[in-house]
TORBA-233606 format. One record per residue: residue number from 1; z, x, y of N, C-alpha, C, O, CB in turn. Coordinates in steps of 0.001 Angstrom, whole numbers, plus 500000, padded with zeros to 6 digits. Atoms other than C-alpha are relative to their C-alpha. Glycine has a CB too. Layout:
# TORBA-233606
(NUM, (Z, X, Y), (Z, X, Y), (Z, X, Y), (Z, X, Y), (Z, X, Y)) ...
# end
This chain:
# TORBA-233606
(1, (499554, 498715, 499447), (810988, 440114, 393707), (500075, 501161, 499288), (500809, 501260, 498305), (501119, 499894, 500454)) (2, (500294, 498916, 501038), (810095, 443227, 392348), (501239, 500684, 499809), (501960, 501058, 500734), (498870, 501028, 500413)) (3, (498714, 498952, 500139), (812927, 445166, 390427), (499459, 501497, 499567), (498576, 501735, 498743), (501167, 499417, 498703)) (4, (500554, 498585, 500227), (812622, 449053, 390566), (501503, 500564, 499307), (502591, 500047, 499558), (499368, 500921, 501666)) (5, (499272, 499384, 500373), (814669, 451266, 388689), (499542, 501732, 500621), (498440, 502272, 500527), (500062, 499577, 498553)) (6, (500349, 498834, 499257), (815025, 454673, 390624), (500756, 501219, 498986), (501965, 501152, 498765), (500609, 499882, 501733)) (7, (499152, 498878, 500752), (815963, 457874, 388408), (499755, 501540, 500943), (498747, 502113, 501355), (499323, 500164, 498142)) (8, (499976, 498948, 499191), (817202, 460752, 390235), (499731, 501184, 498974), (500718, 501558, 498340), (501346, 500069, 500832)) (9, (500936, 499175, 501036), (814975, 463300, 387967), (500938, 501279, 499894), (501500, 501211, 498801), (498241, 500401, 500617)) (10, (499525, 498860, 500163), (816721, 466673, 388277), (501473, 499792, 499689), (501985, 500712, 499051), (499701, 500812, 501111)) (11, (498687, 500359, 500373), (820348, 465009, 387937), (500065, 499489, 498527), (500944, 499763, 497711), (500513, 498960, 500962)) (12, (500194, 500387, 501546), (819142, 463330, 384733), (499678, 501284, 499182), (500103, 501371, 498029), (498722, 498890, 499781)) (13, (500393, 498232, 500910), (817849, 467167, 383443), (501398, 500254, 499829), (501884, 500385, 498705), (499062, 501647, 501073)) (14, (498444, 499255, 500280), (821489, 468244, 384062), (500942, 499140, 499519), (502065, 499587, 499286), (500722, 500606, 501291)) (15, (499063, 500805, 500843), (823083, 465238, 382514), (499665, 499764, 498672), (500597, 499447, 497933), (500206, 498782, 500524)) (16, (500341, 500596, 501330), (821135, 464499, 379317), (499388, 500978, 499368), (498334, 501442, 499802), (499160, 498785, 499994)) (17, (500202, 498814, 500741), (820912, 467112, 376819), (498441, 500140, 499378), (497918, 501184, 498988), (501099, 499998, 498856)) (18, (501224, 499977, 500445), (817386, 465587, 375774), (498910, 500556, 501254), (497708, 500714, 501039), (499734, 498536, 499449)) (19, (500935, 499838, 498939), (815842, 466495, 379070), (500350, 501889, 500301), (499565, 502583, 500947), (500419, 498690, 501502)) (20, (499947, 498817, 499701), (817453, 470076, 379098), (498982, 501147, 499876), (498307, 501139, 498846), (500866, 500225, 499500)) (21, (501096, 499026, 499664), (815174, 472956, 379996), (499900, 500925, 498657), (498864, 501397, 498188), (500374, 500930, 501450)) (22, (499784, 499134, 501444), (816603, 474890, 376712), (499345, 499247, 498979), (498598, 499733, 498130), (501626, 500219, 499496)) (23, (500441, 501080, 501192), (815840, 471745, 374621), (498414, 499822, 499965), (497758, 499829, 498924), (500709, 498391, 500294)) (24, (501481, 500424, 499791), (812243, 470981, 376090), (499098, 501460, 500296), (497872, 501472, 500400), (499897, 498824, 501442)) (25, (500835, 498789, 499907), (811269, 474703, 376575), (499552, 500424, 501430), (498777, 501359, 501633), (498782, 499788, 499169)) (26, (500265, 499688, 498545), (811120, 474656, 380442), (500304, 498857, 500720), (500525, 497747, 500237), (498586, 500426, 500315)) (27, (499511, 500904, 498718), (811918, 472984, 383879), (498825, 499042, 499991), (499059, 497835, 500062), (500192, 500880, 501623)) (28, (501059, 501072, 499886), (808167, 471497, 383886), (499813, 499095, 498562), (499188, 498037, 498489), (498541, 500780, 500402)) (29, (500389, 501105, 501465), (808176, 470062, 380042), (501628, 499079, 500379), (501717, 498002, 499789), (499929, 501175, 497706)) (30, (498954, 501181, 499809), (811647, 468213, 381217), (499676, 498850, 501060), (500069, 497684, 501024), (501371, 500634, 500461)) (31, (500492, 500794, 499166), (809980, 466913, 384105), (499044, 499045, 499597), (498999, 497917, 500088), (499588, 500645, 500860)) (32, (500810, 500775, 500405), (807161, 465741, 382098), (500374, 499306, 498931), (499583, 498501, 498439), (499018, 500527, 499852)) (33, (499148, 501036, 501099), (809374, 464161, 379507), (500840, 499125, 500547), (501264, 498299, 499738), (500921, 500694, 499007)) (34, (499255, 501058, 499358), (811376, 462113, 381867), (498804, 499249, 500713), (498992, 498033, 500752), (501228, 500563, 501043)) (35, (501237, 500795, 499598), (807942, 460927, 383466), (499635, 499054, 498602), (499635, 497823, 498598), (498625, 501153, 500471)) (36, (500589, 500721, 501229), (806725, 460002, 379840), (501065, 499050, 499600), (500615, 497956, 499258), (499602, 501005, 498743)) (37, (498615, 501018, 500398), (810339, 458141, 378997), (499871, 499132, 501064), (499922, 497954, 500710), (501688, 500721, 499975)) (38, (500151, 501123, 498969), (809906, 456332, 382304), (498859, 498970, 499746), (499086, 497761, 499796), (499745, 500626, 501380)) (39, (501110, 500861, 500602), (806364, 454974, 381160), (500549, 499316, 498942), (500359, 498100, 498943), (498783, 500756, 499512)) (40, (499624, 500714, 501312), (807705, 453889, 378197), (501031, 499087, 500258), (500870, 498003, 499696), (500462, 500933, 498886)) (41, (499335, 501026, 499525), (810519, 452073, 379683), (499600, 499116, 500748), (500079, 497985, 500677), (500798, 500295, 500448)) (42, (500521, 500950, 499085), (808602, 450569, 382254), (499420, 498982, 499195), (499816, 497841, 499433), (499031, 500564, 500966)) (43, (501064, 500543, 500865), (806061, 449165, 379635), (501172, 499141, 499239), (500626, 498062, 499012), (498954, 501219, 499018)) (44, (498909, 500557, 500720), (809528, 447697, 377700), (500387, 498976, 500761), (500209, 497778, 500538), (501088, 500884, 499706)) (45, (499194, 500803, 498800), (811320, 446434, 380678), (499234, 499003, 500985), (499721, 497919, 501310), (500635, 501082, 500975)) (46, (500629, 500397, 499120), (808744, 445477, 382970), (500449, 500200, 501321), (500046, 499473, 502229), (499808, 498952, 499756)) (47, (499569, 499668, 498604), (810434, 446942, 385880), (499229, 501314, 500680), (499116, 502341, 500012), (501599, 500276, 499947)) (48, (500492, 498762, 499642), (808769, 449434, 387960), (501120, 501093, 500120), (502305, 500815, 500300), (499257, 499845, 501261)) (49, (499134, 498969, 500210), (810304, 452703, 387763), (499429, 501159, 501236), (498221, 501274, 501442), (499917, 500513, 498285)) (50, (499914, 498946, 498912), (810633, 455565, 390699), (500807, 501049, 499443), (501976, 500893, 499089), (500621, 499492, 501363)) (51, (499276, 498963, 500532), (811392, 458925, 389527), (499795, 501128, 501242), (498747, 501629, 501649), (499422, 500441, 498425)) (52, (500112, 499124, 498776), (812343, 461121, 392406), (500517, 501494, 499609), (501554, 501531, 498947), (500924, 499347, 501268)) (53, (499810, 498782, 499928), (812456, 465018, 392415), (500724, 500762, 501146), (500561, 500184, 502221), (498935, 500377, 499852)) (54, (500027, 499334, 498861), (813848, 467490, 394778), (498692, 501057, 500121), (498042, 501496, 499172), (501347, 500673, 500091)) (55, (501141, 499196, 499546), (811210, 469615, 396678), (500430, 501354, 499648), (499548, 502026, 499114), (499643, 499844, 501549)) (56, (499644, 498509, 500329), (813014, 472971, 396146), (499683, 500216, 498906), (499198, 501343, 498802), (501283, 500441, 500084)) (57, (500675, 499661, 501497), (812068, 472839, 392421), (498631, 499490, 499771), (497906, 500055, 498953), (500847, 499365, 498802)) (58, (501367, 500400, 500251), (808952, 470956, 392570), (498971, 500543, 500250), (498869, 501166, 501307), (499759, 499130, 500394)) (59, (501307, 499601, 499597), (805458, 471811, 392240), (499279, 499884, 501159), (498613, 500778, 501679), (499352, 499577, 499347)) (60, (500923, 500371, 499081), (803986, 470016, 394775), (501349, 498850, 500968), (501690, 497674, 500847), (498340, 499167, 499089)) (61, (499124, 500993, 499142), (806589, 468919, 397438), (499174, 498872, 500994), (497987, 498941, 501312), (500955, 500967, 501004)) (62, (500442, 501070, 499129), (806297, 465671, 399692), (498822, 499187, 499474), (498147, 498469, 500212), (499646, 500565, 501303)) (63, (501242, 500952, 501000), (803697, 464025, 397089), (500609, 498912, 499323), (501762, 498993, 498899), (499224, 500893, 498673)) (64, (499560, 501036, 500896), (803968, 460780, 395374), (498831, 499605, 499421), (497773, 499292, 499966), (500739, 498867, 500613)) (65, (501191, 499982, 501183), (801923, 460449, 392344), (500416, 498534, 499071), (501215, 498423, 498141), (500120, 501733, 498818)) (66, (500261, 501367, 500898), (801392, 456803, 391027), (499565, 500377, 498719), (498665, 501214, 498643), (498869, 498986, 500586)) (67, (500073, 499977, 501669), (801395, 456704, 387014), (499539, 498603, 499755), (499585, 497751, 500642), (501570, 500332, 499119)) (68, (500213, 500892, 500710), (800231, 454154, 384733), (499641, 498511, 501158), (500398, 497544, 501237), (501291, 500006, 498973)) (69, (500239, 501302, 498858), (798601, 451481, 387662), (500982, 500182, 500788), (501154, 499142, 501423), (500052, 498399, 499502)) (70, (498739, 500575, 499312), (801720, 452029, 389481), (501350, 499721, 499403), (502402, 499926, 500009), (499675, 498845, 500468)) (71, (498857, 500179, 500536), (804117, 451009, 386920), (501295, 501329, 500220), (502496, 501123, 500042), (499556, 499732, 498556)) (72, (499178, 498851, 499979), (805754, 454549, 387492), (499664, 500796, 501132), (498581, 501381, 501140), (499901, 500769, 498794)) (73, (500508, 498836, 498569), (805637, 456598, 390934), (501099, 501171, 499745), (502269, 500954, 499430), (500266, 499186, 502043)) (74, (499435, 499081, 500411), (806662, 460088, 390479), (500160, 500566, 501658), (499067, 500785, 502180), (499212, 500800, 498769)) (75, (499838, 499557, 498958), (807971, 461311, 393900), (500750, 501315, 500521), (501980, 501360, 500479), (500350, 499133, 500380)) (76, (499680, 498514, 499741), (808393, 465026, 395099), (500521, 499826, 501644), (499783, 499496, 502573), (498450, 501167, 499742)) (77, (499620, 500136, 498620), (810837, 465043, 398225), (499295, 501152, 500854), (498847, 502206, 500402), (501590, 500055, 500123)) (78, (500583, 499164, 498855), (809548, 466668, 401361), (500701, 501188, 500400), (501928, 501092, 500446), (499888, 499229, 501178)) (79, (499194, 498812, 499755), (810540, 470123, 402300), (500978, 499615, 501106), (500635, 498843, 502002), (499107, 501263, 500400)) (80, (498726, 500225, 499190), (813889, 469997, 404159), (500767, 498843, 499577), (501882, 498637, 500056), (499707, 499820, 501446)) (81, (499314, 501306, 500400), (814801, 466730, 402432), (500612, 500025, 498425), (500124, 500778, 497583), (498855, 498757, 500148)) (82, (499502, 500056, 501472), (816690, 466069, 399177), (499562, 498619, 499213), (499398, 497549, 499799), (501680, 500111, 500005)) (83, (500082, 501146, 500711), (815996, 463740, 396178), (501064, 498854, 500420), (500895, 497658, 500179), (500134, 500390, 498603)) (84, (498830, 501398, 499451), (819149, 461645, 397694), (499520, 499319, 501302), (499557, 498109, 501523), (501767, 500614, 500463)) (85, (500494, 500563, 498787), (817691, 461427, 401088), (498927, 499094, 499711), (498714, 498167, 500493), (499565, 501011, 500938)) (86, (501305, 500694, 500390), (814539, 459997, 399275), (500551, 498579, 499411), (500192, 497470, 499808), (499046, 500948, 498793)) (87, (499333, 501049, 500846), (816553, 457754, 396975), (500674, 498848, 501197), (500531, 497636, 501039), (501314, 500824, 498908)) (88, (499025, 500921, 499192), (818754, 456120, 399866), (499136, 499544, 500930), (499381, 498407, 501335), (501307, 500659, 500678)) (89, (501330, 500538, 499286), (815355, 455830, 402100), (499573, 498547, 499245), (499373, 497440, 499746), (498634, 501243, 499821)) (90, (500779, 501089, 500912), (814104, 453641, 399332), (500900, 498836, 499742), (500357, 497732, 499724), (499526, 500607, 498521)) (91, (499257, 501169, 500068), (817063, 451377, 398800), (500590, 499260, 500925), (501295, 498288, 500656), (500762, 500160, 499380)) (92, (500009, 500482, 498779), (817332, 450669, 402391), (498895, 499165, 500504), (498978, 498305, 501382), (500140, 500962, 500728)) (93, (501097, 500712, 499277), (813867, 449552, 402819), (500125, 498390, 499342), (500978, 498062, 498518), (498358, 500834, 499686)) (94, (500146, 501217, 500104), (812940, 445946, 402546), (499144, 499706, 498833), (498165, 500394, 498546), (499569, 499516, 501155)) (95, (500586, 500515, 501369), (811906, 444044, 399304), (500317, 501059, 498926), (500363, 502287, 498998), (498329, 499754, 500069)) (96, (499626, 499903, 501158), (812818, 444262, 395960), (501536, 500447, 499794), (502308, 500638, 500734), (499092, 500804, 499442)) (97, (498879, 500077, 500576), (815803, 444769, 393845), (500235, 501745, 499449), (499429, 502249, 498667), (499900, 498733, 498822)) (98, (499784, 498547, 500577), (817002, 448449, 393051), (501098, 500439, 499340), (502212, 500146, 499775), (499941, 500875, 500903)) (99, (498774, 499599, 500789), (819188, 450003, 390535), (499456, 501410, 499993), (498358, 501784, 499578), (500343, 499209, 498422)) (100, (500125, 498621, 500171), (819833, 453749, 391080), (500578, 500732, 498693), (501776, 500526, 498500), (500595, 500540, 501127)) (101, (499459, 499709, 500737), (820244, 455657, 388034), (500436, 501529, 500233), (499526, 502240, 500658), (499375, 499599, 499046)) (102, (499661, 498502, 499385), (822253, 459304, 388677), (501619, 499843, 499621), (502359, 498860, 499630), (499591, 500280, 501999)) (103, (498553, 499550, 500156), (825531, 460923, 387824), (500708, 500287, 501215), (501927, 500456, 501176), (500094, 501189, 499198)) (104, (499456, 499398, 498408), (826180, 461880, 391642), (500385, 498713, 500226), (499679, 497705, 500203), (498826, 500752, 501326)) (105, (498916, 500761, 499599), (829025, 459949, 392530), (499867, 499459, 501664), (500105, 498341, 502121), (501298, 500942, 499730)) (106, (500466, 500251, 498374), (828067, 460105, 396347), (498859, 499106, 500085), (498718, 498095, 500772), (499518, 501399, 500802)) (107, (501472, 500984, 500065), (824653, 458793, 395529), (500109, 498637, 499716), (499674, 497698, 500383), (498995, 500425, 498885)) (108, (499671, 501344, 500268), (825911, 456055, 393591), (500752, 499205, 501063), (500433, 498034, 501270), (500737, 499988, 498836)) (109, (499393, 500781, 499052), (828273, 455075, 396296), (499110, 499476, 501171), (499255, 498377, 501706), (501070, 500745, 500495)) (110, (501190, 500358, 498663), (825374, 455007, 399088), (499529, 499284, 499166), (500007, 498189, 499461), (498847, 501130, 500813)) (111, (500842, 501177, 500482), (823275, 452939, 396691), (500735, 498821, 500104), (500200, 497917, 500746), (499527, 500125, 498588)) (112, (499254, 501269, 500068), (825770, 450301, 396284), (500567, 499584, 501510), (500679, 498398, 501820), (501251, 500184, 498907)) (113, (499986, 500670, 498516), (826712, 450342, 400229), (498651, 499557, 500338), (498650, 498973, 501421), (500486, 501029, 501191)) (114, (501138, 500307, 499331), (822885, 449678, 400597), (499841, 498550, 499207), (499211, 497675, 499803), (498734, 501198, 499874)) (115, (500081, 501229, 500892), (822998, 446804, 398054), (499283, 500164, 498910), (498780, 499191, 498348), (499477, 498891, 500603)) (116, (500746, 499542, 501380), (821400, 448560, 395175), (501151, 499964, 498996), (502325, 500147, 499316), (499251, 501642, 500051)) (117, (499165, 499549, 500782), (822917, 448701, 392033), (499820, 501304, 499285), (498740, 501894, 499256), (500165, 499120, 499261)) (118, (500459, 498496, 500767), (823535, 452001, 389891), (500113, 499747, 498474), (500321, 498679, 497899), (501129, 501449, 500421)) (119, (499513, 499972, 501235), (823955, 452973, 386629), (499703, 501450, 499526), (498881, 502141, 500127), (499403, 498883, 499137)) (120, (499624, 498922, 500317), (824736, 455967, 384714), (498811, 500787, 499112), (498245, 500127, 498240), (501270, 499773, 499381)) (121, (501154, 499333, 500811), (822054, 458652, 383199), (500260, 499642, 498455), (499298, 499629, 497686), (499974, 501734, 500235)) (122, (499946, 500563, 501589), (823690, 457435, 379598), (499610, 498770, 499717), (499284, 498597, 498543), (501289, 499975, 499417)) (123, (500684, 501459, 499723), (822551, 453914, 380240), (498577, 500219, 499676), (498097, 499822, 498614), (500140, 499413, 501631)) (124, (501489, 499549, 500218), (818881, 455280, 380697), (499613, 500476, 498804), (498472, 500262, 498393), (499618, 500987, 500834)) (125, (500079, 499381, 501341), (819463, 457191, 377343), (499966, 498897, 498928), (499125, 498817, 498032), (501222, 500971, 499755)) (126, (499864, 501172, 500874), (820654, 454027, 375623), (498703, 499164, 500121), (498033, 499131, 499089), (501287, 499136, 500391)) (127, (501337, 500414, 499762), (817564, 452130, 376994), (498957, 500336, 498870), (498385, 499600, 498066), (499579, 500608, 501259)) (128, (501245, 499190, 500608), (815216, 454704, 375473), (500282, 499904, 498438), (499382, 499842, 497600), (499912, 501744, 500562)) (129, (499871, 499719, 501360), (817168, 454884, 372224), (499409, 498498, 499352), (498747, 498447, 498315), (501690, 500454, 499594)) (130, (500724, 501302, 500623), (816244, 450835, 371812), (498613, 499735, 500064), (498062, 498744, 499584), (500484, 498874, 500553)) (131, (501643, 500057, 500272), (812619, 451534, 372280), (499478, 499959, 498952), (499656, 500964, 498262), (499320, 500911, 500390)) (132, (500727, 499948, 501356), (810586, 450518, 369321), (499268, 501356, 499675), (499100, 502158, 500594), (498921, 498854, 499957)) (133, (500636, 498388, 500237), (808841, 453730, 367677), (498255, 499497, 500753), (497586, 500466, 501112), (499945, 500667, 497634)) (134, (501155, 500191, 499443), (805572, 452240, 369105), (500027, 499331, 501192), (499719, 498141, 501131), (499244, 499441, 499218)) (135, (499441, 500333, 498609), (806471, 451728, 372847), (498426, 499110, 500481), (497314, 499621, 500353), (500542, 501723, 501124)) (136, (501168, 500589, 499158), (803895, 449336, 374534), (499839, 500384, 501263), (500766, 500749, 501985), (500044, 498678, 500112)) (137, (500556, 499211, 498470), (801908, 450442, 377682), (500440, 498802, 501178), (500510, 497574, 501131), (497837, 500322, 500046)) (138, (499749, 500778, 498948), (802856, 449494, 380991), (499254, 498769, 500395), (499798, 497830, 500976), (499970, 500738, 500902)) (139, (500864, 501047, 499339), (800039, 447246, 381730), (500164, 498950, 498964), (499851, 497848, 499417), (498384, 500432, 500305)) (140, (499825, 500948, 500881), (800784, 445217, 378508), (501128, 499395, 500075), (502035, 500173, 499779), (499841, 500374, 498897)) (141, (498482, 500388, 499727), (803877, 442957, 379176), (500395, 499870, 498689), (499687, 499523, 497743), (500331, 498628, 500889)) (142, (499362, 500495, 501286), (806238, 442669, 376566), (500396, 498532, 499969), (500714, 497842, 500937), (501240, 500799, 499718)) (143, (499508, 501442, 500177), (807038, 439320, 374795), (500920, 500355, 498893), (500662, 500932, 497837), (498815, 498767, 499622)) (144, (499015, 500065, 501034), (809975, 439190, 373068), (500308, 498968, 499103), (500623, 497892, 499613), (500980, 500193, 500479)) (145, (500189, 501130, 501042), (810072, 437127, 369734), (501725, 499905, 499757), (502475, 500881, 499770), (498857, 500484, 498393)) (146, (498581, 500119, 500525), (813543, 435777, 368790), (500247, 500450, 498724), (501352, 500940, 498494), (500445, 498709, 500003)) (147, (499767, 499231, 501330), (812940, 436898, 365038), (500125, 501422, 499893), (500371, 502018, 498845), (499010, 499750, 499165)) (148, (499788, 498615, 499976), (813034, 440417, 366484), (501521, 500452, 500010), (501912, 501601, 499805), (499296, 500523, 501182)) (149, (498691, 499964, 499530), (816689, 439750, 367250), (500839, 499893, 498840), (501799, 500658, 498758), (500285, 498964, 500993)) (150, (499364, 500426, 500719), (817891, 438180, 364245), (500059, 501066, 498635), (499330, 502027, 498389), (499544, 498701, 499919)) (151, (499629, 498982, 501055), (819269, 439807, 361186), (498866, 499470, 498531), (498308, 498376, 498441), (502020, 499849, 499636)) (152, (500796, 500571, 501335), (817273, 439636, 357567), (500847, 498758, 499498), (500245, 497702, 499301), (499888, 501238, 498656)) (153, (499123, 500972, 500576), (819810, 437464, 356359), (499732, 498373, 500954), (499837, 497292, 500375), (501728, 500725, 500139)) (154, (499846, 501167, 499098), (819473, 434742, 359180), (498579, 499551, 499985), (498177, 498406, 500192), (500608, 500327, 501527)) (155, (501850, 500469, 500138), (815344, 435117, 358694), (500135, 499439, 498742), (499647, 498334, 498978), (498578, 501403, 499960)) (156, (499764, 500323, 500965), (816049, 434202, 355228), (500333, 498684, 499990), (499582, 497800, 499579), (500692, 500714, 499575)) (157, (499418, 501352, 499932), (818088, 431356, 355732), (499037, 499054, 500704), (498852, 497914, 500279), (501368, 500020, 500737)) (158, (500558, 500865, 499119), (815929, 430043, 358442), (498477, 499630, 499105), (498032, 498494, 498941), (499864, 500780, 501631)) (159, (501286, 500467, 501032), (812531, 430419, 356039), (500408, 499010, 498922), (499576, 498179, 498555), (499351, 501324, 499143)) (160, (499334, 500875, 500924), (814649, 428574, 353577), (500101, 498674, 500334), (499831, 497759, 499556), (501208, 500403, 499758)) (161, (499748, 501492, 499527), (815443, 425597, 355693), (498452, 499489, 500565), (498181, 498311, 500334), (501332, 499938, 501384)) (162, (501290, 500601, 499723), (811578, 425310, 357264), (499449, 499816, 498630), (498679, 498857, 498611), (499054, 500876, 500954)) (163, (501008, 500444, 501243), (810166, 425354, 353331), (500476, 498660, 499647), (499737, 497760, 499248), (500049, 501025, 498575)) (164, (499351, 501523, 500506), (812815, 422380, 352667), (499480, 499363, 500883), (499184, 498281, 500376), (501620, 499661, 499937)) (165, (500011, 500916, 498883), (811918, 420847, 355949), (498232, 499425, 499660), (497843, 498287, 499921), (500393, 500943, 501758)) (166, (501561, 500124, 500363), (807888, 421037, 354739), (500085, 499078, 498941), (499427, 498042, 499030), (499187, 501410, 499522)) (167, (499764, 500656, 501333), (808965, 419681, 351283), (499957, 498752, 500233), (499163, 498089, 499567), (501215, 500302, 499305)) (168, (499710, 501413, 499660), (810046, 416356, 352857), (498754, 499171, 500320), (498863, 497982, 500617), (500937, 499945, 501187)) 
# end
């Protein structure tokens, strides 16, 4: 089953300082930063990410733009509908497991009622902060190594044990 993370684009811009138009230089730059972060997160987590923006402030309403071979989809709601409408329709569709990332309480409740999970913008920011400096591309699956999660002291102890075992 495909696992999707749905980002409420303009809600993230309003909720997180990293996307504030004052910080990025404008709304276009904020949108592009969210999409770039979504690409990094998709490559790291292996989830497909859908970023939804309202039509009222989007450059191209009613359009869906796949990025990185479909690992990330950018959706601009059609005129007369909101990003919330698009997100609710997505999570009600058959197939896949959805997590909706928004600070909008009403949208969180609607997502939960449709069987989706919800997360706060802060959780997406925490995920981004955990990414390595060189993020893998979305089309190259991430393979975690146990050694990546161990402290230097534990690694030294394990290496010492390995060397002792080789000496026997």
